[in-house]
N, C-alpha and C positions, 0 to 999 in steps of 0.2 A: 478276588480275593473276598472273602464274606466280610461281610460289616462289622464293625466291631458292637458286643455288646454294651450298652451304655451303665454307666458309672451309677452305682447306687449303693448305698448306705442306709443298713437296717439296725434300729435299737432295740434287744430286749429287753426288757425289767418285769421280775416275777418272783415270788414270797413262795417258799416252800417249808408246809409244818407237820411234822410229823412225832406219833405216839407209839411207844414201840416196848412191848412185853415179852419177857422170858423167864421160863423155868426147864430146871435142868431134876429131876427126879433119880434117883436109885432106890430100885424094889428088888425083892427075890434075891435069888444066890447069882449077882454081877450084873442085872439087867440095868439100863440105862436109857433112859425117854425123856428126851429134849421135845420140848413146846413153844413156839412163839409167833407173836403176830403183830404186825403194824400197819396202823392206819395213817392218811397221807393227805393232805389238802395241796391242791398247788394252783398258783394261778398265774398268768401271764399278759406281757402286752406287747405287742410286736409293731413300730412304725417305722416305714422307709420311707426315705425319699432321693429323686435319681437328678442330675445338673438343668431341666429342662423342666419341672412341676413345684412350685409353690407351696400347694397342697401335697401330703401324704400321698405315695402312689400306693401303700401299703401299711394299713390300720387292722391288724386283726388279733382279737384277744382270745384266753382262752380260760376256762375252768373246770379241773379235775379231781378227782377226790378215787382214792381206790385202798381197800384193805387187802392185805397182803399175809400169808399165814406160812410156816415150815414147823415139820416134825421129823424126828430122827430117834432110831429105837438102836440100842447097841447092846449086845450081850459081852464079857470078859472074862472068858476063861482065865483061868489058875498060871496056864503058860504064857499068857501075855497075848494070844489070838483073840481079836475082837470086830466079829463079823458085826456090818450095821446096815439098815437101810435108811433113806432118807427122802422128803418130797416137799417142797417149797415152789412158790410162787413170788412173783417180783413184779414191781412199778417200776419204770423209771423215764421221768416227764424231760420232754423234749421241748429245747426252745427255738424258736424262732417259726419261720415258716419255709414250704415247699416250693420247690417251682416255677408250681401254677399259685405263688401267693396266700395259699390254703396254711391252716394253724397246724402245725406239727402235730401228731396225734403219740399220746404216752406210749412207750415200748412195755408189753406185757409178755410176763414170762411162765413156764411151768419146767420141773425141773424134777426127775425122778431118778435117782443115782443110789448103786449097791456096792457094797465090796467087804474088804478085810483090809484088818490092820492087824502087824506085828512087832509086841516090843520083846524081842528076845529078854527073858529073867536075867539079870547081872550085865546085861548087855549096855551100853550105850547106842544106842541103834534103832532105826524104826524102819518098816519094809508096809508101803501100803498098794493096793490094788483095788482098783473100783471100773466099774461099768456105768454108763450116764447114760440119758437123752433128755434134751432139752429145745424145746420149741418157742420161739418169741415171735411176737407178733408185730408190725409196726417196726421194721427196724430199719432205720435210716442208711439210703444208698445213693451214691451219686446216680444223678441223671446227666446221660450223656455221655459225650468223650471224656470230658473236661472231670477228672476225679476230684478236684476242690471245687468244683464249681455249686451250682442249686443242686438241693436232696430231693430225693422222694422216698417213698418207704414200701419196703415189702408186705406183703399179706402175711405170709409168716415162714421163716426160714425155722430147719430143723439139725438140732447136732446131735449124732450119734457115736458115742467112743468109747474108748480104753483109754487108763491113764497108771502107768508104773511109775513108782518111786523109791528108793531108797538112800538112807542116808545111816553114815556109818564111822565113828569115832572109835579106834581104838590102836596101844600103843604108839600114838604120833600120829598112826595116817588117820586121813578123813576122806572120805569118798561120800559123793554126792552125785545120784545118779535117777534120771526121769526118761520118761516117753511118755508120749500120747500119740494116740489114733484117732483123727476127728472127721468124721465123715458128714459135713456139712453143706446142705441141699435147700433150695429155696421148692416149700411144698404146698406155698398157697399164694396166686396172684392178686395185685390188688389192681379191682377193676376201676377204679381211678384215674390211673398211670395208664396213656396208652404203650400196648406192648409190651406190657408188664409179662403176660404170658408166656412168651418166649425165654423166659427165665426159670421157667417152670423146672425141674429136675436140674437145674443148675449148679454151681459150685458160687458162694460169695466171692467178691472180688478181696485176695490178699489173703483169704484166710486158706494155711496149709493142713493137710490131711496126715501129714506125716511132721514129727518135731519130736526132736532126742538130745540131750546132754550128759555129759559126763566126766565127773571133774573131782582128781586126785590129789591131794598133797601130803605131805608129809613134814614135820618138827623135829629138828634134832634139841635130844634133850639133855643130853651128855657129850662130855669129850670139847676139844676145838670148834666143834659147830655146833654148840649149842645156839639156841635162838633162830638159828638158821631153818628159814622155813620154805620148799619148795614145791610149787605146786603145776600141773597143767592138765587142759581137758578139750573138750572135742564139743562143740553144737552144730545141730546139722537141720533145716529148715527143710520142707519137700515142696514141692509143685505148687505154685498159686497161679489167680489168673487175676488178669488187667481187666477184662472186661465182662459184663454181665453173661454173655453168649460164652465164653470160655475159649474163646477163639484164642484168645493172647495169651502164652504160656510161659512164666518165669521160669528158668530151670532152677531144680534142687542146688542147693552150695552146702559143703561141710568147712566148718573153720576151727582152728586150732586157737586157744590162748593159750598162755604160760602167767607166773607171775615167781620173781624171788624176794622175798620179806630177811628182814634180820631186826631182831630186836637189841639194841645197840646197849641196853642194860648188862646186856652178858659178860660184852667187853669191858663195859666201865658203868660200874653202880652206880655210880652218882647222876646217870641218864635214864633211870628208872621213867618207862612212860614212853621212849623217844623209840618211833622204828622207821625203817630205812626201805623202801619197795621200791620193785620195778617191776611193771603189769606191760604184758604184750599183749594185745587183741591183735586176731587174722595172724598169727604167726609168720605159717609163711606165704601172706602177700597172695591168697588166694585170690582169684577175679571173677566179680559176679555180677550179674546186672540184674534191677528188680523195674519192670515198666509199671506206670500208673495207667496207662490208656495208650494206643496204638502211636500218642504224638508224645507222648513224655517217658522217658527212662532215663535213669539214674545208674551208675556205678554205685556198686556196693561200698562201705567203708574199707580204704586202704590197711595196710599196717600202720598199728600205731603203739608206741612206746612209750609210755608215762612214768615218771620217778617223781616217788614224793619221801617225804621228810615229814612224819606226823609225832604229835605228844600229845598225848592222853595224860589227864591228873583229874 
């Protein structure tokens, strides 16, 4: 039997200051230019003790600053079509220390995105399509088999993909649909982490390549069923991996949800603002399992039905 890991308590204290400026300019015949910048200052200190030491076993400080920016250009056609392109950088401080007791480095990133938005004239609808590439450096990831244990940081992780989304409201019908293809791979190893090069070209843990959902509901406006809302939808999550080497795969799963709502004021005018609803998630009781490591797997949420009575004023 392996020896138990000694108990350890780590306390992190830190301060974060930032200044942000953004300007949106319209010029020419339909051009929109958005520019933004942010300066961050972050300092932190991690102090850790274990059961057997009077003095701290971890005593690490960090002091970081970073300027990030974004730029976007959109052209708005008269028919509601709006192609756009954008570039942005990011900075996200990380608290605490890694598995080796070293201060966690801030996560930085760059994103390039291009796409088109379409809002048909006279319609309550929006359709969007976009392609993107996002690269992040110093991305936290579990070290070893314990998914909730000490962390390390990958050298670089790259995401490339497509996002599609549609929303539509017409004659009592409401539609929301989305799909994401997200190809995420480790593109640079961290030379300070043993065996990190083995993860090159692999997918990070628990990140699905395919995700999609569709939801449709209808509200009766007239007749004996006025105030009744019926809705249903489907959610899909693609294959994910529970380990850095992608040897443990979680199967994809698809779940069905549904809802029934009723505005009680349609029957009793004095109950304006009162709504009765019954929500069901995983309506069909689909069984699925998610593994976080070779020794840690959990059943997905079972069928859940919740009734609510809401009053808004």
